[in-house]
Backbone as a ProteinNet text record, in pm:
[ID]
protein_1_A
[PRIMARY]
MGVEIKISPLIQTLIGIAETVEVEGTSARECLDNLARENPGIKEVIFDKNGVMKVIILRNGIVLPQNCLDNEVSDKDIITILAPMAGG
[TERTIARY]
11354.6	11266.8	11249.9	11256.3	11233	11111.4	11104.5	11008.6	11087.7	11027.7	11119.9	11048.7	11167.9	11127.1	11211.6	11111.5	11141.8	11173.9	11256.4	11342.2	11353.5	11274.7	11278.3	11404.2	11383.7	11554.5	11625.4	11541.7	11585	11642.6	11600.4	11629.5	11740.7	11765.9	11889.3	11995.7	11940.1	12098.6	12124.6	12063.7	12082.3	12197	12158	12249.8	12284.9	12293.7	12355.2	12327.4	12154.4	12132.6	12036.7	12071.3	11985.2	11820.9	11815.2	11647.9	11579.9	11578.3	11559.4	11615.4	11585.5	11643.3	11516	11603.6	11570.7	11589.7	11473.1	11505.4	11460.1	11447.5	11371.9	11282.2	11193.7	11088.5	10923.9	10850.5	10730.6	10636.1	10707.4	10601	10702.4	10641.9	10658.7	10766.1	10773.1	10880	11017	10971.8	11105.7	11141.8	11119.3	11191.6	11250.9	11212.3	11242.4	11353.4	11337.7	11487.6	11587.6	11546.4	11657.3	11705.1	11657.5	11707.2	11829.6	11770.1	11872.9	12013.4	11970	12072.6	12189.2	12128.8	12230.2	12276	12164.2	12191.6	12221.2	12333.6	12332.6	12314.3	12232.1	12151.7	12056.8	11938.6	11853.7	11730.5	11770.2	11665.9	11636.7	11757.1	11752.3	11706.3	11670.8	11578.3	11428.9	11424.3	11280.2	11184.6	11287	11228.1	11289.2	11188	11259.3	11297.9	11397.9	11479.2	11338.3	11216.9	11131.4	11041.5	11111.2	11015.6	10931.5	10876.7	10776.7	10794.6	10743	10787.7	10823.3	10898.5	10903.7	10917.7	10865.1	10835.4	10684	10726.9	10534.4	10574.4	10544.9	10532.2	10457.9	10445.6	10309.5	10354.2	10244.2	10256.4	10162.9	10212.2	10141.9	10056.7	10135.9	10049	9985.4	9976.5	9864.4	9931.7	9910.1	9985.3	9973.7	10070	10071.4	10067.3	9952.2	9981.1	10069.4	10174.3	10239.1	10189.7	10068.6	10021.9	9990.9	10019.1	10003.9	10143.6	10217.1	10373.2	10430.7	10315.7	10337.3	10247.8	10157.3	10085.1	10138.3	10102	10187.2	10233.8	10346.8	10365.3	10439.5	10363.3	10436.7	10560.9	10629.3	10685.5	10676.4	10491.5	10520.5	10443.5	10505.4	10437.1	10564.4	10489	10637.1	10603.2	10720	10700.5	10784.4	10736.9	10783.3	10804	10955	10980.6	10990.2	10884.4	10886.1	10913.9	11005.4	11046.4	10900.3	10857.2	10755	10777.1	10719.3	10765.3	10687.1	10728.4	10663.8	10763	10628.1	10652.5	10533.9	10558.5	10399.6	10442.5
10799.4	10811.1	10684.8	10675.8	10584.6	10680.7	10579.1	10593.8	10672.6	10792.3	10822.5	10784.9	10769.4	10699.3	10793.3	10842.1	10908.7	10842.2	10836.4	10776.1	10876.6	10820.3	10904.8	10916.1	11053.9	11048.2	10941.9	10911.3	10762.9	10643.1	10602	10539.9	10602.6	10709.4	10760.9	10763.3	10774.4	10773.7	10652.8	10582.9	10404.5	10327.8	10416.1	10341.8	10403.8	10535.3	10667.2	10689.2	10679.1	10734.7	10863	10909.8	11033.5	11051.6	11161.6	11149.1	11124.9	11095.1	11127.5	11015.2	10925.2	10813	10794.5	10791.5	10749.3	10640.2	10479.4	10376.7	10330.2	10205.4	10175.4	10067.7	10029.1	9918.3	9958.3	9822.7	9825.2	9760	9756.8	9730.4	9770.8	9781.7	9881.8	9763.6	9616.3	9532.8	9531.9	9561.1	9593.6	9667.7	9781.8	9979.6	9944	9856.1	9856.4	9724.1	9601.6	9535.4	9644.7	9689.6	9781.4	9859.6	9954	10007.9	9952.1	9805.1	9724.4	9694	9686.6	9631.4	9718.3	9864	9991.6	10007.4	9977	10023.9	9937.7	9865.7	9742.3	9787.7	9728.1	9729.5	9771.5	9791.6	9891.8	9791	9681.2	9534	9502.2	9496.8	9419.7	9574.2	9685.2	9784.9	9756.1	9732.6	9746.9	9601.7	9470.1	9346.9	9293.8	9200.2	9093.2	8953.7	8866.1	8766	8667.8	8704.1	8583.2	8706	8846.2	8868.5	8963.8	8980	9094.1	9190.4	9350.6	9468.4	9471	9578	9659.5	9785.6	9876.9	9972.8	9994	10124.5	10158.3	10239.1	10175.7	10251	10298.7	10403.2	10479.3	10493.4	10471.4	10483.5	10601.9	10752.9	10860.4	10925.5	10900.3	10924.6	10826.3	10711.5	10598	10494.6	10420.5	10310.1	10187.5	10143	10032.3	9882.4	9841	9664.6	9579.4	9516.7	9442.4	9311.1	9301.2	9236.7	9317	9416.5	9513.4	9562.7	9538.8	9559.4	9523.1	9432	9394.8	9436.1	9538.4	9628.7	9698.9	9726.4	9825.6	9979.8	10011.2	10133.5	10227.9	10403.4	10452.1	10520.9	10608.5	10673.8	10828.1	10821	10980.9	10951.1	10812.7	10788.6	10826.7	10847.5	10844.6	10736.5	10632.6	10567.2	10621.6	10613.4	10687.7	10536.7	10594.2	10462	10516.3	10491.4	10527.6	10418.7	10524.3	10422.9	10407.2	10298.6	10315	10365.4	10458.1	10475.5	10405.6	10422.9	10383.8	10490.1	10488.5	10546.1	10598.7	10670.7	10709.7	10813.3
6874.2	7004.3	7071	7220.2	7306.2	7445.1	7480.4	7635.5	7704.7	7775.2	7926	8025.9	8111.6	8215.6	8360.2	8440.3	8514.2	8657.5	8744.8	8848.7	8948.4	9077.2	9173.4	9279.8	9355.3	9406	9493	9530.5	9620.2	9543.4	9459.4	9354	9301.9	9263.4	9187.1	9269.9	9367.2	9465	9530.9	9521.7	9543	9453.4	9313.4	9196.1	9127	9155.5	9046.9	8903.7	8933.5	8816.5	8785.6	8608.1	8643.2	8657.1	8685.5	8699.5	8597.6	8491	8355.9	8236	8205.3	8137.5	8013.3	7886.2	7780.4	7704.1	7699	7625.2	7540.2	7477	7367.4	7441	7377	7412.4	7326.7	7360.4	7317.6	7408.9	7586.1	7633	7794.8	7890.1	8029.8	8057.3	8044.1	8109.4	7984	7882.7	7826.1	7825.8	7841.2	7871	7991.8	8100.3	8231.8	8208.6	8138.9	8109.2	8073.5	7940	7839.7	7965.7	8083.8	8169.4	8261.8	8269.3	8358.1	8276.7	8149.7	8110.9	8079.7	8078.9	8067.9	8203.4	8342.3	8462.9	8545.7	8541.9	8643.1	8791.8	8863.3	9011.1	9030.7	8901.5	8935.9	8937.4	8827	8837.8	8998.7	9059.2	9171.4	9299.4	9244.6	9311.1	9269.6	9182	9094.8	9168.8	9133.4	9121.2	9275.4	9305	9409.2	9340.8	9415.7	9369.6	9258.4	9333.2	9271.7	9140.5	9088.7	9002.1	9024.5	9152.3	9218	9232.6	9169.5	9171.4	9346.6	9377.9	9489	9492.1	9395.9	9350.8	9317.8	9267.8	9228.8	9065.5	9022.5	8855.1	8779.3	8762.4	8701.7	8526.5	8451.8	8317.9	8296.1	8280.4	8211	8363.5	8475	8598.4	8665.9	8644.2	8638.4	8716.2	8800.2	8880.7	8768.4	8766.5	8661.7	8734.6	8749.5	8863.2	8757.1	8827.2	8776	8690	8673.6	8579.6	8435.7	8415.8	8302.8	8260.5	8307.9	8268.1	8112.7	8038.1	7889.7	7842.9	7892.2	7791.7	7685.3	7588.9	7483.6	7515.6	7524.4	7543.2	7426.6	7391.1	7287.3	7287.7	7228.9	7267.1	7320.3	7327.3	7426.5	7572.5	7582.6	7728.4	7776.2	7955.9	8043.4	8167.3	8193.8	8272.1	8401.3	8548.7	8659	8767.7	8789.6	8929.9	9032.4	9127.2	9274.1	9312.8	9474.4	9524.6	9655.9	9704.1	9812.3	9919.6	9977.1	10098.4	10271.1	10372.7	10479.4	10573	10704.1	10825.9	10874.2	10978.5	11055.1	11156.8
[MASK]
++++++++++++++++++++++++++++++++++++++++++++++++++++++++++++++++++++++++++++++++++++++++

């Protein structure tokens, strides 16, 4: 059993990925790396060329700062990837 990753509709459309994907990993970063291995193109959507997050990552509904991506996750956790929105 793996960690569930939910992906926002905008990102789904950009790279042609399902709304929910299950991946293996012991940290959010490892889960995202495994997601990127299985889904080419998503790494460039999530991180810029310097490795800085371009999206909002939630773990069980709580914003996960970039410096916490290496924290341990469990099979019961849900990681959500949201595209940042702008406008006015």
